[in-house]
N, CA, C and O atoms as CSV, one atom per row, in Angstrom:
chain,resi,resn,atom,element,x,y,z
A,1,GLU,N,N,156.061,200.945,8.341
A,1,GLU,CA,C,156.446,201.896,9.352
A,1,GLU,C,C,155.246,202.267,10.241
A,1,GLU,O,O,155.410,202.388,11.455
A,2,ASP,N,N,154.101,202.442,9.695
A,2,ASP,CA,C,152.896,202.710,10.472
A,2,ASP,C,C,152.574,201.538,11.381
A,2,ASP,O,O,152.105,201.717,12.505
A,3,VAL,N,N,152.828,200.353,10.889
A,3,VAL,CA,C,152.572,199.157,11.689
A,3,VAL,C,C,153.550,199.114,12.857
A,3,VAL,O,O,153.166,198.814,13.987
A,4,ASP,N,N,154.823,199.419,12.575
A,4,ASP,CA,C,155.816,199.435,13.659
A,4,ASP,C,C,155.464,200.488,14.710
A,4,ASP,O,O,155.571,200.250,15.914
A,5,ARG,N,N,155.044,201.656,14.226
A,5,ARG,CA,C,154.647,202.702,15.154
A,5,ARG,C,C,153.443,202.273,15.985
A,5,ARG,O,O,153.387,202.541,17.185
A,6,ALA,N,N,152.504,201.624,15.368
A,6,ALA,CA,C,151.309,201.152,16.066
A,6,ALA,C,C,151.701,200.114,17.115
A,6,ALA,O,O,151.203,200.140,18.240
A,7,TRP,N,N,152.620,199.178,16.728
A,7,TRP,CA,C,153.076,198.174,17.694
A,7,TRP,C,C,153.825,198.837,18.857
A,7,TRP,O,O,153.640,198.456,20.013
A,8,ASN,N,N,154.655,199.809,18.555
A,8,ASN,CA,C,155.365,200.543,19.613
A,8,ASN,C,C,154.373,201.243,20.542
A,8,ASN,O,O,154.525,201.238,21.763
A,9,GLU,N,N,153.358,201.843,19.929
A,9,GLU,CA,C,152.334,202.520,20.729
A,9,GLU,C,C,151.614,201.515,21.617
A,9,GLU,O,O,151.343,201.799,22.784
A,10,ILE,N,N,151.309,200.365,21.082
A,10,ILE,CA,C,150.635,199.310,21.870
A,10,ILE,C,C,151.543,198.861,23.003
A,10,ILE,O,O,151.103,198.740,24.146
A,11,ARG,N,N,152.846,198.608,22.680
A,11,ARG,CA,C,153.780,198.203,23.729
A,11,ARG,C,C,153.920,199.289,24.792
A,11,ARG,O,O,153.934,198.991,25.986
A,12,ASN,N,N,154.023,200.535,24.369
A,12,ASN,CA,C,154.118,201.641,25.320
A,12,ASN,C,C,152.888,201.692,26.221
A,12,ASN,O,O,152.994,201.889,27.432
A,13,ARG,N,N,151.721,201.511,25.608
A,13,ARG,CA,C,150.491,201.534,26.403
A,13,ARG,C,C,150.435,200.337,27.349
A,13,ARG,O,O,149.994,200.464,28.491
A,14,GLU,N,N,150.883,199.176,26.873
A,14,GLU,CA,C,150.910,197.993,27.741
A,14,GLU,C,C,151.883,198.206,28.901
A,14,GLU,O,O,151.583,197.862,30.044
A,15,ASP,N,N,153.073,198.788,28.590
A,15,ASP,CA,C,154.048,199.075,29.652
A,15,ASP,C,C,153.457,200.064,30.669
A,15,ASP,O,O,153.592,199.896,31.881
A,16,LYS,N,N,152.799,201.095,30.132
A,16,LYS,CA,C,152.191,202.086,31.014
A,16,LYS,C,C,151.111,201.426,31.873
A,16,LYS,O,O,150.986,201.712,33.064
A,17,LEU,N,N,150.336,200.540,31.246
A,17,LEU,CA,C,149.293,199.826,31.986
A,17,LEU,C,C,149.915,198.951,33.073
A,17,LEU,O,O,149.388,198.893,34.184
A,18,GLU,N,N,151.006,198.279,32.784
A,18,GLU,CA,C,151.691,197.450,33.781
A,18,GLU,C,C,152.229,198.301,34.932
A,18,GLU,O,O,152.133,197.921,36.099
A,19,ARG,N,N,152.801,199.468,34.578
A,19,ARG,CA,C,153.279,200.365,35.630
A,19,ARG,C,C,152.122,200.858,36.499
A,19,ARG,O,O,152.252,200.939,37.720
A,20,LEU,N,N,150.992,201.187,35.872
A,20,LEU,CA,C,149.818,201.623,36.623
A,20,LEU,C,C,149.302,200.493,37.520
A,20,LEU,O,O,148.913,200.725,38.665
A,21,LYS,N,N,149.306,199.265,36.982
A,21,LYS,CA,C,148.880,198.117,37.797
A,21,LYS,C,C,149.811,197.925,38.979
A,21,LYS,O,O,149.359,197.657,40.092
A,22,ALA,N,N,151.113,198.061,38.745
A,22,ALA,CA,C,152.097,197.899,39.828
A,22,ALA,C,C,151.893,198.986,40.890
A,22,ALA,O,O,151.933,198.694,42.085
A,23,ARG,N,N,151.674,200.238,40.461
A,23,ARG,CA,C,151.433,201.318,41.423
A,23,ARG,C,C,150.136,201.093,42.188
A,23,ARG,O,O,150.060,201.332,43.394
A,24,ALA,N,N,149.110,200.627,41.465
A,24,ALA,CA,C,147.832,200.337,42.122
A,24,ALA,C,C,148.019,199.224,43.154
A,24,ALA,O,O,147.434,199.268,44.236
A,25,ASN,N,N,148.835,198.231,42.811
A,25,ASN,CA,C,149.107,197.122,43.724
A,25,ASN,C,C,149.862,197.622,44.954
A,25,ASN,O,O,149.572,197.185,46.068
A,26,VAL,N,N,150.825,198.529,44.776
A,26,VAL,CA,C,151.566,199.116,45.897
A,26,VAL,C,C,150.599,199.854,46.820
A,26,VAL,O,O,150.654,199.709,48.041
A,27,HIS,N,N,149.704,200.654,46.213
A,27,HIS,CA,C,148.721,201.397,47.015
A,27,HIS,C,C,147.750,200.451,47.720
A,27,HIS,O,O,147.360,200.676,48.865
A,28,LYS,N,N,147.370,199.387,47.010
A,28,LYS,CA,C,146.461,198.398,47.606
A,28,LYS,C,C,147.133,197.742,48.818
A,28,LYS,O,O,146.506,197.581,49.865
A,29,ASN,N,N,148.410,197.365,48.673
A,29,ASN,CA,C,149.145,196.750,49.790
A,29,ASN,C,C,149.306,197.725,50.951
A,29,ASN,O,O,149.179,197.340,52.113
A,30,ALA,N,N,149.583,198.986,50.636
A,30,ALA,CA,C,149.735,199.999,51.688
A,30,ALA,C,C,148.401,200.191,52.423
A,30,ALA,O,O,148.372,200.323,53.646
A,31,ALA,N,N,147.309,200.203,51.669
A,31,ALA,CA,C,145.993,200.359,52.300
A,31,ALA,C,C,145.673,199.165,53.185
A,31,ALA,O,O,145.123,199.319,54.275
A,32,GLN,N,N,146.021,197.969,52.707
A,32,GLN,CA,C,145.775,196.758,53.497
A,32,GLN,C,C,146.612,196.788,54.785
A,32,GLN,O,O,146.123,196.435,55.858
A,33,LYS,N,N,147.866,197.208,54.666
A,33,LYS,CA,C,148.723,197.307,55.842
A,33,LYS,C,C,148.181,198.344,56.819
A,33,LYS,O,O,148.188,198.119,58.030
A,34,ALA,N,N,147.714,199.473,56.303
A,34,ALA,CA,C,147.151,200.522,57.160
A,34,ALA,C,C,145.896,200.008,57.864
A,34,ALA,O,O,145.693,200.292,59.044
A,35,ARG,N,N,145.044,199.246,57.147
A,35,ARG,CA,C,143.851,198.662,57.770
A,35,ARG,C,C,144.236,197.697,58.874
A,35,ARG,O,O,143.626,197.700,59.944
A,36,GLN,N,N,145.250,196.864,58.622
A,36,GLN,CA,C,145.706,195.900,59.627
A,36,GLN,C,C,146.255,196.622,60.856
A,36,GLN,O,O,145.955,196.234,61.985
A,37,GLU,N,N,147.053,197.663,60.648
A,37,GLU,CA,C,147.585,198.432,61.770
A,37,GLU,C,C,146.455,199.103,62.555
A,37,GLU,O,O,146.494,199.159,63.785
A,38,ALA,N,N,145.455,199.609,61.839
A,38,ALA,CA,C,144.318,200.243,62.506
A,38,ALA,C,C,143.560,199.218,63.343
A,38,ALA,O,O,143.130,199.524,64.455
A,39,GLU,N,N,143.392,198.007,62.818
A,39,GLU,CA,C,142.717,196.940,63.576
A,39,GLU,C,C,143.522,196.571,64.820
A,39,GLU,O,O,142.956,196.378,65.896
A,40,GLU,N,N,144.846,196.474,64.669
A,40,GLU,CA,C,145.700,196.148,65.815
A,40,GLU,C,C,145.621,197.250,66.875
A,40,GLU,O,O,145.553,196.965,68.071
A,41,LYS,N,N,145.630,198.492,66.433
A,41,LYS,CA,C,145.528,199.609,67.376
A,41,LYS,C,C,144.163,199.620,68.049
A,41,LYS,O,O,144.045,199.956,69.227
A,42,ASP,N,N,143.127,199.249,67.289
A,42,ASP,CA,C,141.777,199.186,67.862
A,42,ASP,C,C,141.708,198.103,68.936
A,42,ASP,O,O,141.100,198.303,69.988
A,43,VAL,N,N,142.335,196.950,68.667
A,43,VAL,CA,C,142.370,195.868,69.657
A,43,VAL,C,C,143.131,196.329,70.902
A,43,VAL,O,O,142.690,196.095,72.027
A,44,ALA,N,N,144.268,196.982,70.695
A,44,ALA,CA,C,145.061,197.483,71.828
A,44,ALA,C,C,144.267,198.526,72.613
A,44,ALA,O,O,144.286,198.527,73.844
A,45,LEU,N,N,143.577,199.405,71.908
A,45,LEU,CA,C,142.768,200.427,72.568
A,45,LEU,C,C,141.639,199.789,73.372
A,45,LEU,O,O,141.327,200.240,74.474
A,46,SER,N,N,141.031,198.749,72.828
A,46,SER,CA,C,139.969,198.043,73.557
A,46,SER,C,C,140.527,197.413,74.833
A,46,SER,O,O,139.895,197.470,75.888
A,47,ALA,N,N,141.705,196.818,74.732
A,47,ALA,CA,C,142.324,196.202,75.919
A,47,ALA,C,C,142.627,197.276,76.971
A,47,ALA,O,O,142.394,197.069,78.162
A,48,ILE,N,N,143.145,198.413,76.525
A,48,ILE,CA,C,143.437,199.511,77.457
A,48,ILE,C,C,142.147,200.002,78.099
A,48,ILE,O,O,142.107,200.274,79.299
A,49,SER,N,N,141.095,200.114,77.296
A,49,SER,CA,C,139.802,200.575,77.811
A,49,SER,C,C,139.257,199.598,78.856
A,49,SER,O,O,138.712,200.020,79.877
A,50,GLU,N,N,139.402,198.298,78.604
A,50,GLU,CA,C,138.950,197.293,79.579
A,50,GLU,C,C,139.752,197.403,80.875
A,50,GLU,O,O,139.181,197.336,81.964
A,51,ARG,N,N,141.075,197.572,80.764
A,51,ARG,CA,C,141.896,197.715,81.966
A,51,ARG,C,C,141.527,198.979,82.726
A,51,ARG,O,O,141.501,198.982,83.957
A,52,LEU,N,N,141.243,200.049,81.998
A,52,LEU,CA,C,140.843,201.300,82.631
A,52,LEU,C,C,139.519,201.119,83.375
A,52,LEU,O,O,139.365,201.600,84.498
A,53,SER,N,N,138.575,200.434,82.755
A,53,SER,CA,C,137.284,200.185,83.413
A,53,SER,C,C,137.485,199.353,84.673
A,53,SER,O,O,136.889,199.639,85.712
A,54,ALA,N,N,138.323,198.325,84.582
A,54,ALA,CA,C,138.597,197.488,85.759
A,54,ALA,C,C,139.274,198.316,86.855
A,54,ALA,O,O,138.964,198.159,88.036
A,55,ALA,N,N,140.188,199.186,86.463
A,55,ALA,CA,C,140.871,200.034,87.449
A,55,ALA,C,C,139.884,200.995,88.108
A,55,ALA,O,O,139.971,201.254,89.308
A,56,LYS,N,N,138.940,201.524,87.316
A,56,LYS,CA,C,137.924,202.414,87.890
A,56,LYS,C,C,137.077,201.663,88.913
A,56,LYS,O,O,136.772,202.189,89.984
A,57,LEU,N,N,136.699,200.421,88.575
A,57,LEU,CA,C,135.913,199.624,89.522
A,57,LEU,C,C,136.700,199.370,90.799
A,57,LEU,O,O,136.153,199.468,91.897
A,58,ARG,N,N,137.986,199.045,90.662
A,58,ARG,CA,C,138.822,198.835,91.854
A,58,ARG,C,C,138.919,200.121,92.664
A,58,ARG,O,O,138.890,200.089,93.894
A,59,LEU,N,N,139.033,201.249,91.974
A,59,LEU,CA,C,139.099,202.537,92.664
A,59,LEU,C,C,137.813,202.790,93.446
A,59,LEU,O,O,137.864,203.209,94.602
A,60,PHE,N,N,136.660,202.539,92.825
A,60,PHE,CA,C,135.389,202.727,93.525
A,60,PHE,C,C,135.302,201.801,94.726
A,60,PHE,O,O,134.834,202.208,95.789
A,61,ASP,N,N,135.755,200.541,94.565
A,61,ASP,CA,C,135.750,199.606,95.698
A,61,ASP,C,C,136.643,200.115,96.822
A,61,ASP,O,O,136.271,200.067,97.995
A,62,LEU,N,N,137.822,200.603,96.452
A,62,LEU,CA,C,138.744,201.130,97.458
A,62,LEU,C,C,138.157,202.361,98.152
A,62,LEU,O,O,138.296,202.526,99.364
A,63,GLN,N,N,137.503,203.218,97.375
A,63,GLN,CA,C,136.879,204.392,97.978
A,63,GLN,C,C,135.794,203.970,98.966
A,63,GLN,O,O,135.673,204.549,100.046
A,64,ASP,N,N,135.004,202.959,98.594
A,64,ASP,CA,C,133.986,202.447,99.517
A,64,ASP,C,C,134.633,201.888,100.771
A,64,ASP,O,O,134.155,202.116,101.882
A,65,SER,N,N,135.730,201.149,100.588
A,65,SER,CA,C,136.437,200.584,101.738
A,65,SER,C,C,136.968,201.687,102.646
A,65,SER,O,O,136.872,201.596,103.870
A,66,VAL,N,N,137.528,202.726,102.039
A,66,VAL,CA,C,138.054,203.848,102.826
A,66,VAL,C,C,136.921,204.522,103.597
A,66,VAL,O,O,137.058,204.835,104.779
A,67,ARG,N,N,135.792,204.741,102.902
A,67,ARG,CA,C,134.650,205.356,103.602
A,67,ARG,C,C,134.178,204.468,104.747
A,67,ARG,O,O,133.850,204.963,105.826
A,68,GLY,N,N,134.141,203.151,104.514
A,68,GLY,CA,C,133.760,202.231,105.584
A,68,GLY,C,C,134.731,202.298,106.747
A,68,GLY,O,O,134.324,202.313,107.909
A,69,ALA,N,N,136.019,202.338,106.429
A,69,ALA,CA,C,137.035,202.431,107.482
A,69,ALA,C,C,136.910,203.756,108.229
A,69,ALA,O,O,137.065,203.804,109.449
A,70,GLN,N,N,136.631,204.825,107.496
A,70,GLN,CA,C,136.462,206.131,108.142
A,70,GLN,C,C,135.257,206.112,109.077
A,70,GLN,O,O,135.298,206.687,110.165
A,71,ARG,N,N,134.178,205.445,108.646
A,71,ARG,CA,C,133.006,205.327,109.521
A,71,ARG,C,C,133.363,204.549,110.776
A,71,ARG,O,O,132.970,204.922,111.882
A,72,LYS,N,N,134.124,203.446,110.597
A,72,LYS,CA,C,134.530,202.655,111.759
A,72,LYS,C,C,135.411,203.479,112.697
A,72,LYS,O,O,135.263,203.421,113.918
A,73,VAL,N,N,136.325,204.243,112.107
A,73,VAL,CA,C,137.192,205.098,112.932
A,73,VAL,C,C,136.344,206.110,113.685
A,73,VAL,O,O,136.565,206.359,114.870
A,74,GLY,N,N,135.356,206.702,112.979
A,74,GLY,CA,C,134.478,207.667,113.632
A,74,GLY,C,C,133.702,207.025,114.766
A,74,GLY,O,O,133.572,207.598,115.848
A,75,LEU,N,N,133.183,205.818,114.507
A,75,LEU,CA,C,132.452,205.117,115.569
A,75,LEU,C,C,133.374,204.783,116.730
A,75,LEU,O,O,132.995,204.918,117.893
A,76,THR,N,N,134.600,204.342,116.404
A,76,THR,CA,C,135.568,204.023,117.453
A,76,THR,C,C,135.906,205.264,118.261
A,76,THR,O,O,135.993,205.204,119.488
A,77,GLU,N,N,136.098,206.389,117.579
A,77,GLU,CA,C,136.395,207.636,118.295
A,77,GLU,C,C,135.227,208.023,119.195
A,77,GLU,O,O,135.419,208.454,120.332
A,78,ASN,N,N,134.003,207.861,118.666
A,78,ASN,CA,C,132.824,208.162,119.491
A,78,ASN,C,C,132.764,207.239,120.705
A,78,ASN,O,O,132.460,207.675,121.816
A,79,THR,N,N,133.059,205.947,120.477
A,79,THR,CA,C,133.053,204.980,121.578
A,79,THR,C,C,134.107,205.346,122.607
A,79,THR,O,O,133.853,205.294,123.810
A,80,ILE,N,N,135.295,205.719,122.133
A,80,ILE,CA,C,136.375,206.106,123.054
A,80,ILE,C,C,135.955,207.328,123.862
A,80,ILE,O,O,136.172,207.378,125.072
A,81,ARG,N,N,135.352,208.318,123.194
A,81,ARG,CA,C,134.893,209.515,123.916
A,81,ARG,C,C,133.831,209.142,124.953
A,81,ARG,O,O,133.860,209.623,126.086
A,82,SER,N,N,132.891,208.275,124.546
A,82,SER,CA,C,131.839,207.859,125.484
A,82,SER,C,C,132.423,207.112,126.670
A,82,SER,O,O,132.072,207.377,127.820
A,83,GLU,N,N,133.321,206.173,126.378
A,83,GLU,CA,C,133.922,205.400,127.461
A,83,GLU,C,C,134.797,206.277,128.344
A,83,GLU,O,O,134.850,206.075,129.557
A,84,THR,N,N,135.483,207.248,127.751
A,84,THR,CA,C,136.294,208.182,128.541
A,84,THR,C,C,135.394,208.995,129.457
A,84,THR,O,O,135.710,209.209,130.628
A,85,ARG,N,N,134.262,209.447,128.907
A,85,ARG,CA,C,133.310,210.205,129.729
A,85,ARG,C,C,132.780,209.334,130.871
A,85,ARG,O,O,132.681,209.792,132.009
A,86,LEU,N,N,132.435,208.064,130.561
A,86,LEU,CA,C,131.955,207.154,131.602
A,86,LEU,C,C,133.027,206.902,132.660
A,86,LEU,O,O,132.729,206.853,133.853
A,87,LEU,N,N,134.276,206.743,132.217
A,87,LEU,CA,C,135.378,206.555,133.161
A,87,LEU,C,C,135.549,207.788,134.052
A,87,LEU,O,O,135.765,207.671,135.258
A,88,GLU,N,N,135.449,208.977,133.434
A,88,GLU,CA,C,135.562,210.215,134.226
A,88,GLU,C,C,134.425,210.300,135.244
A,88,GLU,O,O,134.639,210.692,136.391
A,89,GLU,N,N,133.217,209.931,134.818
A,89,GLU,CA,C,132.077,209.954,135.738
A,89,GLU,C,C,132.285,208.939,136.861
A,89,GLU,O,O,131.999,209.230,138.023
A,90,ALA,N,N,132.784,207.743,136.515
A,90,ALA,CA,C,133.045,206.719,137.533
A,90,ALA,C,C,134.140,207.192,138.491
A,90,ALA,O,O,134.058,206.972,139.700
A,91,LYS,N,N,135.164,207.843,137.936
A,91,LYS,CA,C,136.252,208.361,138.773
A,91,LYS,C,C,135.728,209.427,139.735
A,91,LYS,O,O,136.065,209.445,140.919
A,92,THR,N,N,134.891,210.315,139.188
A,92,THR,CA,C,134.295,211.356,140.031
A,92,THR,C,C,133.442,210.726,141.126
A,92,THR,O,O,133.512,211.128,142.287
A,93,SER,N,N,132.638,209.737,140.749
A,93,SER,CA,C,131.779,209.053,141.731
A,93,SER,C,C,132.626,208.326,142.770
A,93,SER,O,O,132.314,208.357,143.960
A,94,LEU,N,N,133.695,207.674,142.323
A,94,LEU,CA,C,134.588,206.960,143.231
A,94,LEU,C,C,135.264,207.932,144.195
A,94,LEU,O,O,135.379,207.661,145.391
A,95,THR,N,N,135.705,209.060,143.659
A,95,THR,CA,C,136.330,210.075,144.502
A,95,THR,C,C,135.326,210.584,145.545
A,95,THR,O,O,135.674,210.754,146.714
A,96,ALA,N,N,134.086,210.827,145.119
A,96,ALA,CA,C,133.059,211.296,146.059
A,96,ALA,C,C,132.794,210.231,147.127
A,96,ALA,O,O,132.686,210.548,148.312
A,97,SER,N,N,132.690,208.969,146.703
A,97,SER,CA,C,132.457,207.881,147.671
A,97,SER,C,C,133.630,207.765,148.643
A,97,SER,O,O,133.433,207.546,149.838
A,98,LYS,N,N,134.833,207.913,148.130
A,98,LYS,CA,C,136.027,207.831,148.966
A,98,LYS,C,C,136.015,208.966,150.000
A,98,LYS,O,O,136.326,208.763,151.174
A,99,GLN,N,N,135.648,210.157,149.534
A,99,GLN,CA,C,135.567,211.299,150.454
A,99,GLN,C,C,134.482,211.070,151.516
A,99,GLN,O,O,134.670,211.392,152.689
A,100,ASP,N,N,133.355,210.514,151.087
A,100,ASP,CA,C,132.282,210.193,152.043
A,100,ASP,C,C,132.778,209.186,153.078
A,100,ASP,O,O,132.510,209.344,154.269
A,101,LEU,N,N,133.492,208.160,152.640
A,101,LEU,CA,C,134.033,207.154,153.566
A,101,LEU,C,C,135.033,207.775,154.531
A,101,LEU,O,O,135.020,207.482,155.726
A,102,GLU,N,N,135.893,208.629,154.009
A,102,GLU,CA,C,136.876,209.312,154.863
A,102,GLU,C,C,136.163,210.185,155.907
A,102,GLU,O,O,136.550,210.226,157.075
A,103,ALA,N,N,135.120,210.873,155.457
A,103,ALA,CA,C,134.367,211.725,156.388
A,103,ALA,C,C,133.699,210.861,157.455
A,103,ALA,O,O,133.701,211.212,158.635
A,104,GLU,N,N,133.126,209.728,157.035
A,104,GLU,CA,C,132.466,208.816,157.991
A,104,GLU,C,C,133.489,208.258,158.966
A,104,GLU,O,O,133.215,208.166,160.162
A,105,ARG,N,N,134.652,207.888,158.476
A,105,ARG,CA,C,135.699,207.344,159.344
A,105,ARG,C,C,136.142,208.412,160.371
A,105,ARG,O,O,136.346,208.125,161.551
A,106,SER,N,N,136.279,209.628,159.879
A,106,SER,CA,C,136.692,210.713,160.782
A,106,SER,C,C,135.635,210.919,161.857
A,106,SER,O,O,135.990,211.122,163.018
A,107,ARG,N,N,134.331,210.874,161.512
A,107,ARG,CA,C,133.276,211.045,162.512
A,107,ARG,C,C,133.300,209.927,163.544
A,107,ARG,O,O,133.079,210.170,164.731
A,108,ARG,N,N,133.568,208.702,163.096
A,108,ARG,CA,C,133.603,207.565,164.029
A,108,ARG,C,C,134.798,207.675,164.958
A,108,ARG,O,O,134.712,207.375,166.149
A,109,VAL,N,N,135.925,208.117,164.385
A,109,VAL,CA,C,137.118,208.256,165.229
A,109,VAL,C,C,136.859,209.324,166.265
A,109,VAL,O,O,137.219,209.165,167.431
A,110,VAL,N,N,136.231,210.418,165.845
A,110,VAL,CA,C,135.959,211.524,166.765
A,110,VAL,C,C,134.930,211.071,167.818
A,110,VAL,O,O,135.082,211.406,168.993
A,111,SER,N,N,133.910,210.337,167.434
A,111,SER,CA,C,132.897,209.961,168.407
A,111,SER,C,C,133.405,208.838,169.339
A,111,SER,O,O,132.844,208.662,170.421
A,112,ASN,N,N,134.387,208.119,168.977
A,112,ASN,CA,C,134.904,207.058,169.858
A,112,ASN,C,C,135.944,207.674,170.707
A,112,ASN,O,O,136.542,206.995,171.542
């Protein structure tokens, strides 16, 4: 009877050990799966980070382009203002010359 009890105790301990091994294996598999998911998320995060960096570079390029275009617009506006001023001065000069010619013509008509 002591021998049977000892064998039962050994079997019980072996069963308990097998259950512990099975639980340890379940935890080991869960940990491995969690590590794999973490690696996949890290890869995805790296890809997102690279796309974000590329988008930032494109944004900086676009901002530079906009600033360049704004400078060109400013220069064009300045050129238009300058040319408008020159046209106004030419118009004023032309009007004065026309008036001088009219006055000269009137003097010639009067003297003839």
